[in-house]
C-alpha positions in Angstrom: 108.4 122.2 90.2 105.7 121.6 92.9 104.3 118.8 90.8 107.8 117.6 90.3 109.1 117.8 94.1 105.8 115.9 95.4 106.2 113.0 93.1 109.9 112.7 94.2 108.7 112.3 98.3 105.5 110.7 96.8 108.0 107.9 95.3 110.4 107.8 98.5 107.5 107.6 100.8 106.5 104.3 98.8 110.1 103.4 98.6 109.8 103.4 102.8 107.2 101.7 102.7 108.1 98.9 100.7 111.1 98.7 103.2 109.0 98.1 105.5 106.8 95.3 104.0 110.2 93.8 103.5 111.1 94.2 107.2 108.0 92.1 107.4 108.2 89.5 105.1 111.8 88.3 106.3 111.1 88.5 109.9 107.6 86.3 109.2 110.1 84.0 107.3 112.8 84.1 109.6 110.6 82.7 112.7 108.7 80.5 109.5 108.0 77.7 112.2 106.7 80.1 114.6 104.7 81.3 112.1 103.3 77.7 110.9 102.2 77.2 114.5 100.7 80.0 115.0 99.0 80.6 111.7 95.4 80.5 113.0 95.9 83.6 115.0 98.2 85.5 112.2 94.8 84.5 110.1 93.0 86.2 112.9 94.5 89.4 113.3 94.4 89.6 109.4 91.0 89.4 110.1 90.6 92.3 112.3 93.2 94.5 110.1 91.7 94.0 106.8 88.3 94.2 108.3 89.3 98.0 108.8 90.3 98.6 106.1 87.5 97.8 103.6 85.0 98.8 106.2 86.2 102.2 107.7 88.6 103.5 104.5 88.0 101.4 101.1 84.7 101.7 100.9 83.6 104.8 102.3 86.5 106.3 100.6 85.3 104.6 97.1 81.7 106.4 98.0 83.0 109.8 98.7 84.2 109.6 95.2 81.5 108.3 93.6 78.7 107.2 95.2 76.5 106.1 92.5 79.6 103.5 91.3 81.2 102.6 94.5 79.3 99.5 95.4 79.1 98.1 91.8 82.7 98.1 91.5 83.0 96.7 95.3 80.9 93.7 93.7 82.9 93.7 90.4 85.8 93.1 92.7 84.7 90.4 94.6 83.2 88.7 91.9 86.6 88.9 89.6 88.3 87.5 93.1 85.8 84.2 92.6 85.9 84.0 89.2 90.1 83.9 90.5 89.5 81.5 92.8 87.6 79.2 90.8 90.2 79.2 87.7 93.1 78.9 90.4 91.3 75.8 91.9 90.7 74.5 88.4 94.1 75.0 87.2 95.0 72.4 90.1 92.7 70.0 90.2 93.7 66.3 90.9 96.4 68.0 92.8 96.3 67.3 96.6 97.4 71.1 97.4 94.8 72.1 95.2 92.8 73.8 97.6 95.8 75.4 99.5 97.1 76.8 96.5 93.6 78.4 95.7 93.8 80.1 99.1 97.5 81.4 98.7 97.1 82.6 94.6 93.7 84.1 94.8 94.6 85.8 98.8 97.9 87.0 97.5 95.9 88.7 94.4 94.1 90.5 96.1 96.9 91.5 98.4 98.7 93.0 95.9 96.0 94.6 94.2 95.4 97.0 97.9 99.3 97.1 97.7 99.7 98.8 94.6 96.2 101.3 95.8 98.5 102.1 98.6 101.6 103.5 96.1 98.6 105.2 94.4 97.6 107.2 97.6 101.2 107.6 98.0 101.3 109.3 94.8 98.6 111.4 95.6 99.5 112.3 99.0 102.2 115.0 98.3 100.4 117.0 95.5 99.7 119.4 97.7 102.6 119.7 100.2 105.2 117.7 102.0 103.7 118.1 105.7 100.3 117.2 104.7 101.4 114.3 102.4 103.5 112.8 105.2 100.9 113.4 107.7 98.3 111.5 105.4 100.8 108.7 104.8 101.5 107.8 108.0 98.6 105.6 108.6 100.0 103.9 106.0 103.3 103.2 106.5 101.9 101.8 110.2 100.4 99.2 108.5 102.9 98.3 106.4 105.3 95.7 108.4 102.2 93.6 109.5 100.7 94.0 105.5 104.6 92.2 104.2 104.1 89.2 107.5 100.3 88.5 106.2 101.7 88.4 102.5 104.0 85.7 103.4 102.2 83.8 105.7 98.9 83.6 102.9 101.8 82.2 100.3 103.2 79.7 103.3 99.7 78.6 103.9 100.1 77.7 100.8 102.6 75.3 101.1 104.7 76.7 98.8 108.3 76.7 99.5 110.7 79.3 101.6 112.3 81.2 98.8 108.9 81.6 96.7 106.9 82.4 99.1 109.5 85.2 100.0 109.9 86.5 96.2 106.3 86.7 95.9 105.6 88.1 99.3 107.7 90.8 97.9 106.1 91.5 94.3 102.5 91.4 96.1 103.6 93.5 99.0 106.5 95.9 98.5 107.0 95.6 94.5 103.6 96.7 93.7 103.7 99.6 96.0 106.4 101.4 94.4 105.2 100.3 90.8 101.7 102.0 92.2 103.6 105.4 92.8 105.2 105.5 89.8 102.0 104.6 87.5 100.2 106.8 89.6 102.6 109.8 89.0 102.6 108.9 85.2 98.8 109.2 85.2 98.7 112.0 86.9 101.2 114.0 85.0 99.2 113.1 81.7 95.2 113.4 82.5 95.2 115.0 86.3 93.0 112.5 87.7 92.4 108.3 88.8 89.2 106.4 88.2 90.0 106.2 92.6 86.0 105.0 92.9 86.8 101.9 90.8 90.5 101.3 92.5 89.2 101.5 96.0 85.8 100.0 95.4 88.0 96.6 93.6 90.2 96.4 96.2 87.3 95.8 99.1 85.5 93.7 96.8 88.7 91.5 96.5 89.5 92.1 100.4 86.0 90.8 101.0 86.3 87.3 99.3 89.6 86.8 101.1 88.3 87.9 104.4 84.7 85.3 103.8 86.7 82.5 102.3 90.0 82.5 103.4 90.9 84.1 106.5 87.2 83.9 108.4 87.4 80.3 108.1 91.2 79.6 108.7 91.1 82.6 112.0 87.9 80.2 113.5 90.4 77.1 113.9 92.5 79.2 116.8 92.6 76.9 119.7 90.0 78.1 122.8 88.7 80.8 120.8 91.7 82.7 121.5 91.9 83.9 117.8 88.9 86.5 119.1 91.3 88.6 121.3 93.7 88.6 118.5 91.6 89.9 115.9 90.5 92.3 118.2 94.5 93.6 118.1 94.4 93.6 114.7 91.0 95.9 114.6 93.0 98.3 117.2 96.0 98.3 114.8 93.8 99.0 111.6 91.6 101.6 113.5 94.7 103.9 114.9 96.2 103.6 111.0 92.5 104.8 109.8 92.5 107.5 112.7 95.9 108.6 111.7 94.1 109.5 107.8 91.9 110.9 109.2 93.6 113.6 111.6 95.6 114.5 108.4 92.4 115.2 106.4 93.3 113.1 103.5 90.6 112.0 101.3 
């Protein structure tokens, strides 16, 4: 009964997270002109937010689960994203928007995997008892809105149409979270465990690729070096989310 209740609460948490991401997506879509005009600032914010997530959450947690394998999975995640980027670039070779599409699709794949992992964490957090679960997932809920904004922004930068950008952002930032929770609950029922080192390390490697190849260079185009203070805001937001998780004692 405790397990069944935890599964239901984890699913409710992931649905709430998905709703918050949806709000971020539609807010970004509603103010699309503003998003386009300030895209370099949004990249800078994403750099700060995702750097904290990678360096102080994903990689340390992966190492804690498996010190010997964690960094190997980070390298594998990065290498897979390099291959994805090459494959996308080859598939759009000769088209004027080829580089933009590579940016959008490769980045959104990494973020979708990160969102899927969020769903897994929601499922795992409620295996003990409800209070710990809600406290532990507070940090994740905190970053869902900007994650939705970033998902839409990445696709918008790839010069996709409004409808397509919204649809793919919904899949990458919202649907994957719920799917991750449902899938994790099913695996936990069958095996009682998850390959967390591989999942955390792979997500970290994919996001490092996004930071180095796409978001970082675009953020550097912010006028008058204003991207630096915006990136700092992203660092603060990401740090608050990580601290909430640490205070909850969730690993």
